[in-house]
N, C-alpha and C positions, 0 to 999 in steps of 0.2 A: 504494500499500500504506499502511496506517495505521501511522505511525511510533510513535505513543503506546503501542501495545500491547506494544512491545519496550523500553519504558523504566521498566517497573514496579519494577525492582530497581536503579535509579540507574545504568543503563548510559550510557556516553558517547554522547550523541546524534549527534555528528559521526561517531564510528566506526560506529555503527549505520546511519546514513544512507549512508555511504560503501559499507558491506558490501552493504546491500540494493540499491544502485544496480548492483552488479557481480554479485550472486548471482542476481538475477531472470532473467538470460540463461541460467543454468544449470538452472533448474527445468524439469522435464518436465511433461507434460500432467497436470492435476489434482494437482500437487505444490505444497505451501504451506509457507512458513516458519512454524514453531510457536514457537520460542524462540531468543533470541540471548544469549550471554554474552560479555562484553568484558573482556580482560585489563586488570589495573590494577597496574602495577609501582610500587614505592616511589619510583622515579626518573621523571623526565619521560619520557613515551613518546607521541609524536605520532601513531604508527601502531601501535596495539595489536593483538595477535593476537585472534582471535575464534573462537567455536564457534557454528555455526548448526545447529539441529535442525529437520528438516523431517518431514513425515508419511511420508517414504520413506527418509531417510537422515540420517547425522550428517556435518557438514562442518567440518573444521579449516581455518581461514582465516588465512594468515600474510602480511601485507604484505611486499613487497620493494622495493628501490630507492627508499627513503625515502617509501614508500606510493604510488608511481606504478604499481605492478603488485602482483598478489596471487597467492599460491600456494594453490591449493585441494586438499585431500586429503579425498576423500568415501568413505563406507563405507555400504553398504546395510544397513538395520536387520537384515535376515535373516542377514547375515554377522557381526553384532556379537554376541560371546558374553558379554561382561561389561563393565560400567562401574562404577567406584567413585570416591570422592573421599577426599582426605586433607587434613584441615585443619591449617594452620600458623598462626604468629603474624601473618604479613602477607598471609594469603590462603589459598586452597585449591588443590590440584592435582587436576585431573580426568584420570582414566586410563581408557583403552579398550582392550579386547583383542578381536580378531576370532576367528572359529572356527578360523582357521589360525595362531593364536598370534602375530599381528602386533599390536604395541602402538603407541599414540599418546598423547601426554601434552601437557597444557597447564597451566602453573603461573600463580601470581599472579592467579587468579580470585577476585573478591569471594566471601565465603563464602555469601552468600544466593543469588547467581547459580549458583554451583557446586551448591548444594542442589537448585535448581530443575532443573538439568541432570540430576542424579542421579535425582530423582523422576520426571521425564519418561522418562528411559532405562530405569528399572525397569519402568514400565508398558509400554513398547514391548517390552522383553526378554521379558516374560512371553508376550506375543502371538507373538513370533518363535520362542520355544521350541516352541510348538504347530506353527507353520509348518514348523520343521526336523524335528519328529517326523513330520509328514505327508510331507515330502520323503524322509525315510528309508524310510518305509513304501512310497512309490512306487518307490524303488530295489529294495526287497526284493521287491515284487509283480512288478516287471519280470523279475527273476531267476527268479521262480516261474512265469512264463508270461504275464505281462501282464495279469493279472486285475485287476478293480476292487474296491474296498472297499464293503461294505455293512454299516452299523452295526447292523442288526437282530441280535437274539439268534440264534445259530446253532441250527438244528433239524436233528438227525441223523436221516436218513431212509434207506430201503432202496430200491434199484431194483425196479421192478415184477416183473422176472424172478425175483427172489429172495424176494418177500414170502411166498410159500407156505411157505418154509422158515424164515422169521423169522431169517435169518442177517444180522447187522449188517454193512452196507457200511463205515460210518464209526465209528471209536472215538472217544469224546469226549476222551480224554486224549492222543490222537495229535497230533503237530505239525501245525498248519493247513496248512503248505506241503507236507508229506508227503501230506496228505489231497488237496490240490489235484493233485498229481502222480498220485495214485491215480485220482481222477476222470477226469483227462485221458487216462490209459491206458485206462480202461474206455470212454471215448468213442471213442478211436482204434480200439479193437478191436470196436466195434459193440455192446458190451454195454448202453451207454445212449446216448440220442440227444443231439445237440448242445443241444437245448432243455432236457433234463434236466440236462446238464452246467452250462449257464448258470444254471439255477435253484439247483442244489446248491452251486456254488462261492460264491454270494453268501450262503450260510447259515453259512459257517464262518469268514469273515475278521475278524469283530469280535473274535476272541480274539487277534489278532496284537498 
């Protein structure tokens, strides 16, 4: 792994090299380290704490036993709700909060490194908010009968049996999940075919 790419903000080379040597064994398939920030206390610290950002998670790395071992605390990006920094006189504090309100903090980070952490985290957070919204929709869909989303604009149609009366089957301002239940009931009672149910259920879910 190219060590130089992790030294752009004057990170301690020895700390970065030691961390990379241990963290490589933790990486999963197609996971890569994107950035490393190294703690810099005002007093001599031979084994500084570090934060490593990968394309899949954020890892707090804290050496133990005089640097002979290391404690890793990692959090998948999809579970990270918020990251922010607080700048002080002798460095910055990086704070992370998960979706379950668990927090982790690292202080005495050089300000430019903390800003890079924050910048990268903000970019990932925006992507993960979309992922969490999709997961929430999946849960709601499962409770509504396990249907799948179709992002097409919903088209409200009538079953063939009722077209001669022009009586609407679906009302535009109805709750989409209520409409799904209505469609399911019509299919189970033989009023519409399974094929018609599959077609119509995909027409209403983009309003969820």
